Every structure is written in structure tokens, then in C-alpha cells.
N, C-alpha and C positions, 0 to 999 in steps of 0.2 A: 391687539396684539399680534394676530395671525399675520398680518399683512407686514410687519415688522421683521417676524420670521422670514419669510417668505424674500425679502427686500434682503436680508442678512445673508440668506443661502445662495440667492442671485449672484452679488456681490463674492462670494467665495469663489462660486465656478465662474465667473468672470475672470478672478484673479488668476485660478490654476489655467484658463484658457490662456490668459496672456504671459504667465511663466512658461509654459509648455511651448507657444510659437516662439519666443524669445531663445528658448534653450536648442530648439531645433535650428533655428538661424544660425545661433552661435556655433553649433556644432557641425554643420555642411560649409562652414566658412575655414578655409586654410590659413595656415599663416604667411603674412605678405599680401593676401588679397587686397588689392587697391584697385580702384578704376583706371589710375594711372599706369598700373604695369601690365594689366589685360588689355590687350585690342579687345574692340568690339566685336571683329569678327576674324576670320580665319583666310583673309585674301592672301595669295601669292605676294612676297613682296620682289620676287624677281623669276625670269625665267629664262633659260638657254635653250635655244634653237640647236638640233643636230648634235646633242651632247655625246661626248665620249670620256669615259673615267677610267684609268688602268690601276689597277691593285698590286704594288709591287713589294717582294720582298729581296731577301739577301740573296737569294736563288733567280731570283728573274720573276716574269708575271706570276701573277696567282689568279688574274681576272680581268676581263675588260668587258664594261657595261656600256652600249651604245643605245640611243633614244632619239626619236625624233624632238621628242622635247622635254624638258624638265622643269616643274615648277617648283620652287621652293616655300614652305608654310612655317612662317616666324613663330607662332603661336606654341606647336609642338618639335619644332625643328625637322619635320618630314620633308621629303621631297617625292612627287608624283612624276613616274617617269611615262610616257606613250609609248605604245609599240617598240617595248626594250628588247635587245638582243643581248644578252649575257654569256660570254664566253668561258669556263671555268678551267684551268690549266691544272693536272694533277701528276702525278709522278709516276702514277700506276696505268695510266690509259692515255690515250688522245684526248684532246680538248673535248669539252662537253658543252653544247651548244643549246641555248634555251631562250623561246620565246614567248611571247604573250601580248595581249591587247595593253594592258596598262599594269603598272608597278608600283608599288609605295617603298621607299627606302626609308630604313628607320634612322632616328635622329643621330645615332654614335655610327651608321653606315655600316653595321655588321650585318643587316639582314634584308633581305627584299623580300615583300610578301608582291607575288605575282598572280593578276587576277584576269580572267579572261583566255579563253582556248589556249591554254600554257603547253606549249609542247618541247619535251627537253630530247636531245638526241646525243647520244654517248657514242663517241665513236668506238669504231672495233681497233682492237691491238693484238699482241701475240697472244696473250692471255686471255681477254675478254672478247666476246662476240659482238659486244655493243649492242644498242637498244634505241626506241623512241618510245616514250611515256607521254601521256597525254593526259589534261587534267583542266580542271575550272579554276584551281587557284593551287598556288605551291609557294613555300616557304623556301627562301635560298638562304643558307647562312655563307655568308663571305669571310674566310680565313683574313685576319688582320696579321698573324706575325704566324712565323715558322711554330709547329705544333698545337697551333690552335685550331 
């Protein structure tokens, strides 16, 4: 009789373990997860050499992004830029020049995360003396429309 009780108890524990594993797998899965929808890796789908992009609004230029190379990643729709040079134009002062080793442009194109030897140079104006800022990382928010 004791052996039968141990077997039943073992079967109950194995059942709980199987249910727990199934619940964990189903919780980690997002709707629409499918092997056909998600690429196996995040290899770039295209490259652009000597990349230049200009952000415009009704007033004119807001920014220019230059890079020796851009690589676009389709899985998260981000773009890696090598040796970027960003020029931001403001009404208050002259242009701001920002340099880095590399950067990552967000999927919606509103942010750039710069990494490695980041240097921001703010131009001198009538009411601002200008300055130079250095860092290993810097997040730049690009204005997409007036007032944002």
C-alpha cells in the first residue's frame, strides 16, 4: 500500500510540474508569436554609405544627421550609425554640433542614442557663451514638428 501512495504522490507532483511549465511558456509568449513572423536573427536588411538626413519643418531645417555608414535592422526597425555628426538648429543660439563613435536611431526617428566619445559643441551667440560637453553616452531628442 505504501508503494501505491508514493506512486500517486509522484504522479501528482509531476502533473503540477507539467502544468507550471506549460503556464510559464504560455505567459512568455506574446500574441502573434509565430516562427514565420519573427526573423531568426537581427541582421541588417540594408546599408547606406555616407548617409545624410535632414529634418525639416515649416520654418526650415531643424537638424542634419551625417554618418559614414547606416545599417537598418528590421526586427526592431532601428538604425545603427557609425561616426555620426548631428547638427541641431535652434532659434535661441547657433547650431549645436554633436559627434560620437556610433549611435542608434529609434524606430520612430525621434531619438538618437549616441555612444563612445560623445562631444557636443554649442555655438556662441549674443546671449549664450557656448560650451563643449563630453560624455560616453548621450540621448538626443529630435524635434519632429514645431513646438515638440
